[in-house]
Each structure stands twice: as C-alpha cells, then as structure tokens.
TORBA-637720 format. One record per residue: residue number from 1; residue in three letters; x, y, z of N, C-alpha, C in turn. Coordinates in nm, 2 decimals. Layout:
N
<NUM; "ala"; <X; Y; Z>; <X; Y; Z>; <X; Y; Z>>
...
END
This chain:
153
<1; "met"; <-1.22; 0.41; -2.72>; <-1.23; 0.47; -2.55>; <-1.41; 0.46; -2.54>>
<2; "thr"; <-1.44; 0.39; -2.43>; <-1.52; 0.37; -2.38>; <-1.56; 0.39; -2.23>>
<3; "thr"; <-1.68; 0.45; -2.24>; <-1.71; 0.49; -2.04>; <-1.79; 0.33; -1.99>>
<4; "ile"; <-1.73; 0.30; -1.83>; <-1.74; 0.19; -1.73>; <-1.84; 0.22; -1.62>>
<5; "asp"; <-1.94; 0.18; -1.58>; <-1.99; 0.24; -1.43>; <-1.95; 0.20; -1.34>>
<6; "glu"; <-1.95; 0.24; -1.25>; <-1.91; 0.22; -1.12>; <-1.92; 0.03; -1.11>>
<7; "thr"; <-1.84; -0.01; -1.04>; <-1.86; -0.17; -1.05>; <-1.82; -0.19; -0.90>>
<8; "his"; <-1.84; -0.26; -0.87>; <-1.87; -0.35; -0.72>; <-1.78; -0.52; -0.72>>
<9; "leu"; <-1.66; -0.47; -0.64>; <-1.60; -0.61; -0.65>; <-1.58; -0.67; -0.52>>
<10; "ile"; <-1.56; -0.83; -0.47>; <-1.55; -0.86; -0.39>; <-1.42; -0.96; -0.39>>
<11; "gly"; <-1.36; -0.96; -0.34>; <-1.27; -1.07; -0.35>; <-1.10; -1.05; -0.31>>
<12; "ile"; <-1.01; -1.03; -0.28>; <-0.89; -1.04; -0.18>; <-0.80; -0.92; -0.24>>
<13; "ala"; <-0.74; -0.86; -0.19>; <-0.59; -0.78; -0.21>; <-0.47; -0.83; -0.16>>
<14; "leu"; <-0.38; -0.71; -0.21>; <-0.26; -0.77; -0.17>; <-0.19; -0.72; 0.00>>
<15; "pro"; <-0.19; -0.73; 0.08>; <-0.24; -0.66; 0.18>; <-0.08; -0.53; 0.21>>
<16; "his"; <0.00; -0.52; 0.11>; <0.05; -0.44; 0.08>; <0.13; -0.38; -0.08>>
<17; "lys"; <0.13; -0.24; -0.11>; <0.13; -0.23; -0.22>; <0.29; -0.27; -0.30>>
<18; "thr"; <0.27; -0.31; -0.45>; <0.38; -0.34; -0.46>; <0.42; -0.22; -0.64>>
<19; "thr"; <0.53; -0.31; -0.71>; <0.58; -0.20; -0.79>; <0.60; -0.32; -0.90>>
<20; "asn"; <0.65; -0.24; -1.00>; <0.71; -0.31; -1.13>; <0.82; -0.27; -1.11>>
<21; "leu"; <0.93; -0.25; -1.06>; <1.10; -0.25; -1.02>; <1.15; -0.41; -0.97>>
<22; "asn"; <1.24; -0.43; -1.07>; <1.29; -0.55; -1.05>; <1.22; -0.67; -1.05>>
<23; "gly"; <1.08; -0.68; -1.10>; <1.01; -0.80; -1.12>; <0.91; -0.79; -1.01>>
<24; "gln"; <0.92; -0.73; -0.90>; <0.83; -0.76; -0.77>; <0.70; -0.78; -0.80>>
<25; "ser"; <0.63; -0.72; -0.86>; <0.47; -0.73; -0.89>; <0.46; -0.85; -0.97>>
<26; "asn"; <0.54; -0.90; -1.05>; <0.49; -1.05; -1.10>; <0.53; -1.14; -0.96>>
<27; "lys"; <0.55; -1.16; -0.85>; <0.61; -1.20; -0.74>; <0.49; -1.22; -0.66>>
<28; "asp"; <0.45; -1.05; -0.61>; <0.34; -1.04; -0.54>; <0.18; -1.09; -0.61>>
<29; "cys"; <0.16; -1.04; -0.73>; <0.06; -1.02; -0.80>; <0.04; -1.19; -0.83>>
<30; "gly"; <0.18; -1.24; -0.88>; <0.17; -1.41; -0.85>; <0.07; -1.49; -0.77>>
<31; "ala"; <0.16; -1.42; -0.62>; <0.12; -1.50; -0.50>; <-0.04; -1.46; -0.44>>
<32; "leu"; <-0.07; -1.36; -0.51>; <-0.20; -1.36; -0.42>; <-0.31; -1.47; -0.58>>
<33; "trp"; <-0.24; -1.45; -0.67>; <-0.32; -1.55; -0.74>; <-0.36; -1.68; -0.72>>
<34; "gln"; <-0.17; -1.72; -0.65>; <-0.19; -1.87; -0.58>; <-0.32; -1.82; -0.48>>
<35; "lys"; <-0.28; -1.76; -0.41>; <-0.40; -1.77; -0.30>; <-0.56; -1.80; -0.32>>
<36; "phe"; <-0.57; -1.70; -0.44>; <-0.71; -1.71; -0.50>; <-0.75; -1.84; -0.49>>
<37; "glu"; <-0.68; -1.92; -0.61>; <-0.65; -2.04; -0.66>; <-0.68; -2.13; -0.52>>
<38; "ser"; <-0.59; -2.18; -0.42>; <-0.54; -2.28; -0.35>; <-0.67; -2.23; -0.25>>
<39; "glu"; <-0.70; -2.11; -0.21>; <-0.82; -2.12; -0.10>; <-0.94; -2.10; -0.18>>
<40; "lys"; <-0.96; -2.09; -0.30>; <-1.12; -2.14; -0.34>; <-1.18; -2.01; -0.33>>
<41; "ile"; <-1.08; -1.90; -0.38>; <-1.17; -1.75; -0.32>; <-1.31; -1.73; -0.40>>
<42; "phe"; <-1.28; -1.79; -0.58>; <-1.40; -1.75; -0.66>; <-1.52; -1.85; -0.57>>
<43; "glu"; <-1.49; -1.92; -0.51>; <-1.65; -2.02; -0.45>; <-1.66; -1.94; -0.33>>
<44; "lys"; <-1.63; -1.87; -0.24>; <-1.65; -1.80; -0.15>; <-1.70; -1.67; -0.16>>
<45; "ile"; <-1.72; -1.64; -0.31>; <-1.76; -1.48; -0.31>; <-1.91; -1.53; -0.34>>
<46; "pro"; <-2.00; -1.39; -0.24>; <-2.13; -1.44; -0.25>; <-2.20; -1.35; -0.35>>
<47; "gly"; <-2.31; -1.35; -0.41>; <-2.36; -1.29; -0.54>; <-2.33; -1.28; -0.61>>
<48; "lys"; <-2.20; -1.32; -0.73>; <-2.11; -1.28; -0.80>; <-2.22; -1.30; -0.98>>
<49; "leu"; <-2.24; -1.15; -0.99>; <-2.31; -1.15; -1.12>; <-2.24; -1.21; -1.27>>
<50; "asp"; <-2.15; -1.27; -1.21>; <-2.08; -1.35; -1.37>; <-1.99; -1.42; -1.33>>
<51; "asn"; <-1.91; -1.53; -1.45>; <-1.83; -1.61; -1.40>; <-1.65; -1.53; -1.45>>
<52; "glu"; <-1.71; -1.40; -1.44>; <-1.59; -1.37; -1.45>; <-1.52; -1.32; -1.35>>
<53; "val"; <-1.29; -1.31; -1.39>; <-1.27; -1.29; -1.25>; <-1.21; -1.17; -1.29>>
<54; "ile"; <-1.18; -1.07; -1.19>; <-1.16; -0.96; -1.25>; <-1.00; -0.91; -1.17>>
<55; "ala"; <-0.89; -0.84; -1.26>; <-0.81; -0.84; -1.15>; <-0.72; -0.67; -1.15>>
<56; "val"; <-0.77; -0.62; -1.04>; <-0.73; -0.44; -1.07>; <-0.63; -0.38; -1.02>>
<57; "tyr"; <-0.56; -0.31; -1.07>; <-0.44; -0.21; -1.02>; <-0.46; -0.10; -0.99>>
<58; "tyr"; <-0.48; -0.02; -0.88>; <-0.54; 0.09; -0.85>; <-0.45; 0.14; -0.76>>
<59; "glu"; <-0.46; 0.24; -0.68>; <-0.38; 0.31; -0.56>; <-0.31; 0.32; -0.61>>
<60; "tyr"; <-0.25; 0.41; -0.80>; <-0.10; 0.41; -0.84>; <-0.06; 0.57; -0.73>>
<61; "asp"; <0.06; 0.52; -0.69>; <0.14; 0.67; -0.62>; <0.20; 0.73; -0.74>>
<62; "gly"; <0.16; 0.69; -0.86>; <0.22; 0.80; -0.96>; <0.19; 0.72; -1.11>>
<63; "asp"; <0.28; 0.68; -1.19>; <0.28; 0.61; -1.31>; <0.29; 0.47; -1.24>>
<64; "his"; <0.25; 0.37; -1.35>; <0.34; 0.24; -1.35>; <0.46; 0.22; -1.29>>
<65; "met"; <0.52; 0.31; -1.33>; <0.67; 0.20; -1.23>; <0.69; 0.27; -1.07>>
<66; "lys"; <0.54; 0.34; -1.03>; <0.57; 0.38; -0.84>; <0.46; 0.27; -0.79>>
<67; "pro"; <0.50; 0.22; -0.69>; <0.39; 0.14; -0.62>; <0.26; 0.14; -0.66>>
<68; "phe"; <0.19; 0.09; -0.65>; <0.05; 0.02; -0.68>; <-0.06; -0.09; -0.59>>
<69; "ala"; <-0.18; -0.05; -0.54>; <-0.19; -0.20; -0.50>; <-0.32; -0.24; -0.58>>
<70; "tyr"; <-0.31; -0.40; -0.56>; <-0.39; -0.52; -0.66>; <-0.49; -0.60; -0.61>>
<71; "phe"; <-0.59; -0.65; -0.68>; <-0.70; -0.70; -0.60>; <-0.73; -0.76; -0.73>>
<72; "ile"; <-0.79; -0.92; -0.65>; <-0.88; -1.00; -0.73>; <-1.02; -1.04; -0.70>>
<73; "gly"; <-1.06; -1.03; -0.74>; <-1.20; -1.04; -0.73>; <-1.29; -1.10; -0.85>>
<74; "cys"; <-1.50; -1.07; -0.76>; <-1.57; -1.07; -0.91>; <-1.67; -0.92; -0.86>>
<75; "arg"; <-1.73; -0.92; -0.94>; <-1.88; -0.81; -0.97>; <-1.96; -0.93; -0.93>>
<76; "val"; <-2.02; -0.78; -0.79>; <-2.09; -0.77; -0.71>; <-2.22; -0.71; -0.70>>
<77; "lys"; <-2.37; -0.75; -0.67>; <-2.40; -0.60; -0.64>; <-2.38; -0.52; -0.57>>
<78; "glu"; <-2.40; -0.38; -0.52>; <-2.37; -0.24; -0.50>; <-2.38; -0.29; -0.34>>
<79; "asp"; <-2.51; -0.37; -0.32>; <-2.53; -0.36; -0.17>; <-2.52; -0.52; -0.12>>
<80; "gln"; <-2.39; -0.63; -0.17>; <-2.38; -0.69; -0.11>; <-2.30; -0.74; -0.01>>
<81; "glu"; <-2.37; -0.82; 0.07>; <-2.26; -0.83; 0.23>; <-2.11; -0.87; 0.17>>
<82; "val"; <-2.01; -0.83; 0.25>; <-1.89; -0.87; 0.22>; <-1.85; -0.99; 0.34>>
<83; "pro"; <-1.84; -1.10; 0.28>; <-1.79; -1.19; 0.42>; <-1.67; -1.15; 0.45>>
<84; "asp"; <-1.64; -1.20; 0.63>; <-1.52; -1.13; 0.69>; <-1.37; -1.20; 0.64>>
<85; "glu"; <-1.36; -1.30; 0.57>; <-1.22; -1.30; 0.50>; <-1.19; -1.23; 0.38>>
<86; "leu"; <-1.30; -1.19; 0.35>; <-1.26; -1.13; 0.22>; <-1.25; -0.95; 0.21>>
<87; "ser"; <-1.26; -0.87; 0.12>; <-1.23; -0.72; 0.12>; <-1.34; -0.69; -0.01>>
<88; "lys"; <-1.39; -0.55; -0.04>; <-1.43; -0.52; -0.11>; <-1.38; -0.43; -0.28>>
<89; "leu"; <-1.39; -0.40; -0.33>; <-1.33; -0.27; -0.39>; <-1.44; -0.23; -0.51>>
<90; "ile"; <-1.40; -0.07; -0.54>; <-1.52; -0.02; -0.64>; <-1.43; 0.01; -0.78>>
<91; "ile"; <-1.45; -0.04; -0.87>; <-1.38; 0.05; -0.94>; <-1.44; 0.17; -0.99>>
<92; "pro"; <-1.37; 0.29; -1.00>; <-1.46; 0.39; -1.07>; <-1.54; 0.41; -1.19>>
<93; "lys"; <-1.67; 0.46; -1.17>; <-1.74; 0.51; -1.31>; <-1.61; 0.60; -1.39>>
<94; "gly"; <-1.59; 0.56; -1.51>; <-1.47; 0.67; -1.57>; <-1.48; 0.62; -1.71>>
<95; "ser"; <-1.39; 0.64; -1.76>; <-1.34; 0.61; -1.98>; <-1.22; 0.52; -1.96>>
<96; "tyr"; <-1.24; 0.46; -2.00>; <-1.10; 0.35; -2.06>; <-1.06; 0.29; -2.13>>
<97; "asn"; <-0.95; 0.24; -2.20>; <-0.87; 0.21; -2.34>; <-0.91; 0.09; -2.30>>
<98; "lys"; <-0.98; -0.03; -2.40>; <-1.00; -0.13; -2.40>; <-0.85; -0.20; -2.49>>
<99; "his"; <-0.78; -0.32; -2.45>; <-0.66; -0.34; -2.53>; <-0.70; -0.50; -2.49>>
<100; "val"; <-0.67; -0.59; -2.57>; <-0.68; -0.75; -2.57>; <-0.54; -0.81; -2.56>>
<101; "ala"; <-0.53; -0.88; -2.47>; <-0.40; -0.95; -2.43>; <-0.43; -1.10; -2.48>>
<102; "lys"; <-0.35; -1.16; -2.61>; <-0.43; -1.27; -2.68>; <-0.26; -1.37; -2.72>>
<103; "gly"; <-0.28; -1.48; -2.65>; <-0.15; -1.59; -2.65>; <-0.17; -1.71; -2.55>>
<104; "lys"; <-0.06; -1.71; -2.53>; <-0.03; -1.82; -2.42>; <-0.01; -1.76; -2.28>>
<105; "met"; <-0.08; -1.81; -2.15>; <-0.02; -1.75; -2.04>; <0.02; -1.80; -1.96>>
<106; "pro"; <0.13; -1.74; -1.87>; <0.06; -1.61; -1.85>; <0.14; -1.48; -1.91>>
<107; "glu"; <0.21; -1.53; -1.98>; <0.32; -1.49; -2.08>; <0.30; -1.36; -2.15>>
<108; "cys"; <0.13; -1.40; -2.25>; <0.08; -1.30; -2.29>; <0.00; -1.16; -2.23>>
<109; "ile"; <-0.01; -1.16; -2.10>; <-0.01; -1.07; -1.99>; <0.08; -0.98; -1.99>>
<110; "gly"; <0.17; -1.03; -1.96>; <0.26; -0.94; -1.97>; <0.33; -0.86; -2.09>>
<111; "gln"; <0.31; -0.94; -2.19>; <0.35; -0.88; -2.36>; <0.27; -0.76; -2.34>>
<112; "ala"; <0.17; -0.80; -2.31>; <0.11; -0.67; -2.34>; <0.08; -0.60; -2.24>>
<113; "trp"; <0.11; -0.61; -2.13>; <0.14; -0.43; -2.07>; <0.29; -0.40; -2.08>>
<114; "ala"; <0.37; -0.47; -2.16>; <0.50; -0.43; -2.19>; <0.48; -0.31; -2.30>>
<115; "glu"; <0.36; -0.34; -2.37>; <0.37; -0.26; -2.52>; <0.22; -0.10; -2.45>>
<116; "ile"; <0.22; -0.18; -2.37>; <0.09; -0.06; -2.32>; <0.22; 0.07; -2.24>>
<117; "trp"; <0.31; 0.01; -2.16>; <0.41; 0.07; -2.12>; <0.43; 0.19; -2.21>>
<118; "gln"; <0.42; 0.07; -2.34>; <0.55; 0.16; -2.42>; <0.47; 0.30; -2.48>>
<119; "ser"; <0.35; 0.23; -2.47>; <0.21; 0.34; -2.62>; <0.22; 0.47; -2.57>>
<120; "glu"; <0.16; 0.58; -2.64>; <0.16; 0.73; -2.58>; <0.00; 0.75; -2.52>>
<121; "thr"; <-0.06; 0.60; -2.48>; <-0.20; 0.65; -2.40>; <-0.21; 0.72; -2.31>>
<122; "asn"; <-0.30; 0.84; -2.29>; <-0.32; 0.93; -2.20>; <-0.34; 0.84; -2.09>>
<123; "arg"; <-0.29; 0.74; -1.99>; <-0.34; 0.72; -1.87>; <-0.38; 0.81; -1.75>>
<124; "ser"; <-0.49; 0.77; -1.67>; <-0.49; 0.87; -1.56>; <-0.47; 0.78; -1.42>>
<125; "phe"; <-0.37; 0.67; -1.40>; <-0.35; 0.64; -1.32>; <-0.48; 0.56; -1.20>>
<126; "thr"; <-0.63; 0.58; -1.22>; <-0.75; 0.57; -1.13>; <-0.73; 0.44; -1.11>>
<127; "ala"; <-0.76; 0.36; -1.21>; <-0.78; 0.19; -1.18>; <-0.78; 0.15; -1.33>>
<128; "asp"; <-0.66; 0.03; -1.33>; <-0.69; -0.02; -1.46>; <-0.73; -0.22; -1.41>>
<129; "phe"; <-0.74; -0.27; -1.54>; <-0.80; -0.38; -1.48>; <-0.82; -0.49; -1.60>>
<130; "glu"; <-0.82; -0.60; -1.57>; <-0.81; -0.74; -1.64>; <-0.95; -0.79; -1.61>>
<131; "val"; <-0.96; -0.84; -1.75>; <-1.13; -0.96; -1.69>; <-1.11; -1.06; -1.76>>
<132; "tyr"; <-1.11; -1.16; -1.69>; <-1.05; -1.31; -1.73>; <-1.24; -1.37; -1.75>>
<133; "gly"; <-1.25; -1.45; -1.80>; <-1.35; -1.44; -1.88>; <-1.35; -1.59; -1.99>>
<134; "gln"; <-1.49; -1.63; -2.03>; <-1.41; -1.77; -2.11>; <-1.33; -1.83; -2.17>>
<135; "lys"; <-1.30; -1.67; -2.26>; <-1.18; -1.69; -2.37>; <-1.06; -1.72; -2.26>>
<136; "ser"; <-1.07; -1.70; -2.17>; <-0.91; -1.69; -2.09>; <-0.84; -1.87; -2.05>>
<137; "tyr"; <-0.98; -1.97; -2.03>; <-0.94; -2.08; -1.99>; <-0.83; -2.16; -2.08>>
<138; "asp"; <-0.84; -2.10; -2.18>; <-0.71; -2.26; -2.25>; <-0.61; -2.13; -2.23>>
<139; "trp"; <-0.53; -2.18; -2.20>; <-0.41; -2.11; -2.14>; <-0.28; -2.13; -2.29>>
<140; "asn"; <-0.30; -2.20; -2.37>; <-0.23; -2.21; -2.47>; <-0.25; -2.10; -2.55>>
<141; "asn"; <-0.39; -2.05; -2.61>; <-0.46; -1.97; -2.68>; <-0.59; -1.88; -2.59>>
<142; "ala"; <-0.53; -1.80; -2.54>; <-0.61; -1.71; -2.43>; <-0.64; -1.61; -2.46>>
<143; "glu"; <-0.77; -1.52; -2.46>; <-0.80; -1.41; -2.44>; <-0.86; -1.32; -2.34>>
<144; "val"; <-0.76; -1.23; -2.29>; <-0.78; -1.12; -2.21>; <-0.81; -1.00; -2.22>>
<145; "asn"; <-0.92; -0.93; -2.16>; <-0.96; -0.80; -2.18>; <-0.89; -0.69; -2.07>>
<146; "ile"; <-0.81; -0.59; -2.10>; <-0.78; -0.53; -2.06>; <-0.81; -0.41; -1.98>>
<147; "phe"; <-0.84; -0.34; -1.94>; <-0.88; -0.19; -1.97>; <-0.81; -0.09; -1.88>>
<148; "leu"; <-0.79; 0.02; -1.94>; <-0.73; 0.13; -1.89>; <-0.75; 0.29; -1.85>>
<149; "ser"; <-0.77; 0.30; -1.73>; <-0.81; 0.48; -1.75>; <-0.73; 0.51; -1.78>>
<150; "val"; <-0.83; 0.67; -1.86>; <-0.78; 0.74; -1.92>; <-0.84; 0.91; -1.90>>
<151; "lys"; <-0.76; 0.95; -1.92>; <-0.80; 1.09; -1.88>; <-0.87; 1.18; -2.05>>
<152; "his"; <-0.96; 1.24; -2.01>; <-1.02; 1.28; -2.06>; <-0.97; 1.43; -2.14>>
<153; "ile"; <-1.00; 1.38; -2.27>; <-0.88; 1.50; -2.38>; <-0.99; 1.66; -2.38>>
END
C-alpha cells in the first residue's frame, strides 16, 4: 500500500456513468479513448507535468458492478486553467494498492481487472486509475500501472 497525494488532471470525461454489466464499460470507455486519440486531446491539455496519460474510474455507486464515471487526462498543476472543451478531475489523496498489467494491449488491461475483481483487496471505491507511460507504448508487450483506492485497516 502506498499513499498518493491529491492529483489534478485535465482531460475528457464520459458524459454519463457506465457499468461493467454486459460489457457496457468496454464500449463506453473504448469510445472515450477513441475520442481522446482522434481529437488529439493530449495535445490540447495545457501545462502537462509529464507525458503520462491517466484513466480514472470514480464516483462509484457501490462496488465494481455498479455504475461509475470515467475520465482520461494528464497531470497538471493545481491552478492550471482548463480550456473550455476540456474538464478537470482531482484524484483524492489516499491509500492505494498498485497492480501491474503486462502483455498485449488492450487484453492485458481486461485480464488485470478480472484478477482485481476476484481478489480480496479491501477497496474503498473512491478513485481507481491506470497510468499509461513509456512502458505502455509497445502494444505487444505493454506494462500499465493500476492503482486501487483502498480502505485503511
């Protein structure tokens, strides 16, 4: 378990919550990624602190089978101006467990989440996020860090 400080992001969010039931989140989150790529959102984000892209699952209505919100963006300074067409999200300071998804993209992400859902991790369902950095660029042999918000024991 590691403590992560409050993190400010600018990017884009799904206009509605999604769910893992019937594979709906795969469609919705995949469509948001397509928008992020096709509209070159990465290039529109001002004041990026690094080149990592972060995908956040937040505002859970319960556990992982209940509706949740989804956001894709980049780290920025707290006082960074947000362009009109983009949104801001704050990942709250808290305790997180780190998991690493390795393998062929995007299948390795789905496999990692399937393992997480079966695990006994004491999740708090505040904000979970994936960090796409340098090691995620090779889609045949990617590595993506996944951070799960956990309850203090």
